[in-house]
C-alpha positions in Angstrom: 0.1 0.0 0.1 2.8 2.4 0.9 4.4 1.5 -2.6 1.1 2.3 -4.4 0.9 5.7 -2.5 4.5 6.6 -3.3 3.9 5.7 -7.0 0.9 8.0 -7.0 2.8 10.9 -5.5 5.6 10.3 -8.1 3.1 10.4 -10.9 1.5 13.6 -9.5 4.9 15.2 -9.1 5.5 14.6 -12.8 2.5 16.7 -13.9 3.3 20.2 -15.0 1.4 23.5 -14.6 0.8 25.8 -17.6 3.8 27.9 -16.4 6.1 25.0 -16.4 4.9 23.9 -19.9 5.5 27.3 -21.2 9.0 27.2 -19.8 9.7 24.0 -21.6 8.2 24.9 -24.9 8.6 28.7 -25.5 12.3 28.5 -26.3 11.2 26.5 -29.3 7.9 28.2 -29.9 8.2 31.9 -28.9 4.7 32.7 -29.8 3.2 30.2 -27.4 1.1 31.8 -24.6 -1.2 30.6 -21.9 -4.1 31.9 -23.9 -3.0 29.8 -26.9 -2.5 26.7 -24.7 -6.1 27.0 -23.5 -7.2 27.5 -27.1 -5.4 24.3 -28.2 -7.0 22.5 -25.4 -10.4 23.7 -26.6 -9.6 22.4 -30.1 -8.7 18.9 -28.8 -4.8 19.2 -29.3 -4.3 18.4 -25.7 -6.5 17.3 -22.8 -4.6 18.0 -19.4 -5.9 16.8 -16.1 -7.7 19.1 -13.7 -7.0 19.5 -10.0 -10.0 19.7 -7.6 -9.4 23.4 -7.7 -9.7 23.4 -11.5 -6.0 24.0 -12.3 -4.6 22.3 -15.5 -1.9 19.7 -15.1 0.0 18.4 -18.1 1.6 15.0 -18.2 5.0 14.5 -20.1 2.8 12.8 -22.8 0.7 16.0 -23.1 3.8 18.1 -23.5 5.1 15.8 -26.3 1.6 15.9 -27.9 1.8 19.6 -27.9 5.3 19.8 -29.2 4.4 17.6 -32.2 1.2 19.5 -32.7 3.0 22.9 -32.8 5.8 21.6 -35.1 3.1 20.3 -37.6 1.4 23.9 -37.4 4.6 25.8 -37.6 6.6 23.7 -40.2 3.9 22.1 -42.3 1.1 24.7 -42.0 -1.5 22.1 -41.1 -4.9 23.2 -39.9 -5.7 22.3 -36.2 -8.5 19.8 -37.3 -6.0 17.8 -39.4 -3.4 18.1 -36.7 -5.9 16.7 -34.0 -6.7 13.7 -36.2 -3.0 12.9 -36.7 -2.2 13.1 -33.1 -5.0 10.8 -32.2 -3.8 8.4 -34.7 -0.3 8.7 -33.2 -1.8 8.0 -29.7 -3.7 5.0 -30.9 -0.5 3.7 -32.4 1.2 3.8 -29.1 2.9 7.0 -29.6 4.9 5.9 -32.7 5.4 8.6 -35.3 3.3 8.2 -38.5 3.6 9.6 -42.0 2.2 13.0 -42.3 -1.2 13.3 -43.9 -1.0 13.3 -47.7 -3.2 16.4 -48.0 -3.9 19.1 -45.5 -7.5 19.4 -46.8 -9.9 16.5 -46.2 -11.9 15.4 -49.2 -14.8 17.7 -49.2 -18.3 16.4 -50.0 -20.6 18.3 -52.3 -24.5 18.4 -52.1 -26.9 19.2 -54.8 -29.9 21.3 -53.7 -32.0 18.1 -53.2 -29.2 16.4 -51.3 -28.8 19.6 -49.1 -32.5 19.6 -48.4 -32.5 16.0 -47.5 -29.4 16.1 -45.3 -30.6 19.1 -43.4 -34.3 17.9 -43.1 -35.4 21.2 -44.5 -38.4 22.3 -46.5 -37.7 23.8 -49.9 -39.3 27.2 -48.8 -36.9 27.5 -45.8 -33.9 27.3 -48.1 -35.5 29.8 -50.5 -36.1 32.2 -47.6 -32.5 31.9 -46.4 -31.2 32.6 -49.9 -33.6 35.5 -50.6 -32.6 37.2 -47.3 -28.9 36.7 -48.0 -28.2 34.2 -45.2 -27.0 31.7 -47.8 -25.9 31.9 -51.5 -27.7 30.0 -54.3 -25.6 27.5 -55.9 -25.6 24.3 -58.1 -23.6 22.6 -55.4 -23.3 23.1 -51.6 -20.7 22.2 -49.1 -20.9 20.7 -45.5 -21.1 24.2 -44.0 -24.3 24.8 -46.0 -25.7 21.6 -44.4 -24.8 22.6 -40.9 -26.2 26.1 -41.4 -29.5 24.9 -42.9 -29.8 22.4 -40.0 -29.5 25.2 -37.5 -32.2 27.1 -39.4 -34.5 24.1 -39.3 -34.0 23.8 -35.5 -34.7 27.5 -35.0 -37.7 27.6 -37.2 -39.3 24.9 -35.1 -39.4 27.6 -32.3 -40.6 30.4 -34.5 -37.3 31.8 -35.2 -37.4 32.3 -39.0 -34.6 33.2 -41.4 -35.9 36.8 -41.5 -35.2 37.2 -37.9 -31.5 36.3 -38.3 -30.5 39.2 -40.5 -29.0 41.0 -37.5 -26.9 37.7 -36.7 -25.6 37.7 -40.1 -24.7 41.4 -40.0 -23.0 40.9 -36.6 -21.0 38.0 -38.1 -19.8 40.2 -40.9 -18.7 42.8 -38.5 -16.9 40.2 -36.4 -15.0 39.1 -39.6 -14.0 42.8 -40.3 -12.7 43.0 -36.7 -10.5 39.8 -37.2 -9.4 41.0 -40.8 -8.2 44.3 -39.1 -6.4 42.5 -36.3 -4.6 40.1 -38.9 -3.8 42.9 -41.4 -0.2 43.5 -40.0 0.6 39.8 -40.4 -1.0 39.4 -43.8 1.0 42.3 -45.1 4.2 40.3 -44.6 5.4 38.2 -47.3 7.0 35.4 -45.3 5.1 32.2 -45.0 5.5 31.9 -41.2 3.5 35.3 -40.8 0.8 34.1 -43.1 0.7 30.7 -41.2 0.4 32.7 -37.9 -2.5 34.7 -39.4 -4.2 31.5 -40.4 -3.8 30.2 -36.9 -5.0 33.4 -35.2 -8.0 33.8 -37.4 -10.1 30.9 -36.0 -8.8 31.7 -32.5 -10.0 35.3 -32.6 -13.3 34.2 -34.2 -13.7 31.6 -31.3 -13.1 34.4 -28.7 -15.7 36.6 -30.4 -18.1 33.7 -30.3 -17.4 33.2 -26.6 -18.0 36.8 -25.9 -21.3 36.8 -27.7 -22.4 33.6 -26.0 -21.7 35.2 -22.6 -23.7 38.4 -23.5 -26.7 36.3 -24.6 -26.6 34.1 -21.5 -26.4 37.2 -19.3 -29.4 38.8 -21.1 -31.3 35.7 -20.8 -30.7 35.6 -17.1 -32.2 39.0 -16.8 -35.3 37.9 -18.8 -36.0 34.3 -17.7 -37.3 33.6 -14.1 
């Protein structure tokens, strides 16, 4: 029993705080910050343990997973979704390094109008309304983003929230995109690939933070409205 307790203490002692992880990795990745570490956690790149007080604790395996993910992002310009899938495959293979994905862009599926309606479970008029208002673009073929968007419209429509009610949401999203574009302009003006890769990395992160802020504002407003 004493041996088991000692082993548990040893395992706990091997865990690292965010500050210790940064100390290990920032010499190799100077742009790494605690905010980016948290974002990488949100994107499934790493899943640290939590103490009863809520503090993140990283194992040596977490640190190696982070290091490999950051290398793939910095040197190969892979999007985080592809990096996450690759890291999961590495973990499933016992940590053994695997060949890099042959393409950084997964094969995209295309949908005809009929396929789109079927996949989203939408009535034709709902799609027509979304297009006429400018929430979606009419096209011969649609992608998976269109399916997800139309599914959301279907779910909202069931509760009386029609496409015409979402004009302001679209306008707000356009303003958010403008904010992100302004923030990334200094990086995009540089010609080196690393700066452009950094802009590609920061764009989704900033968009995610804006979504987080909007969600908090909506929840706060609902708390004032709902009993």
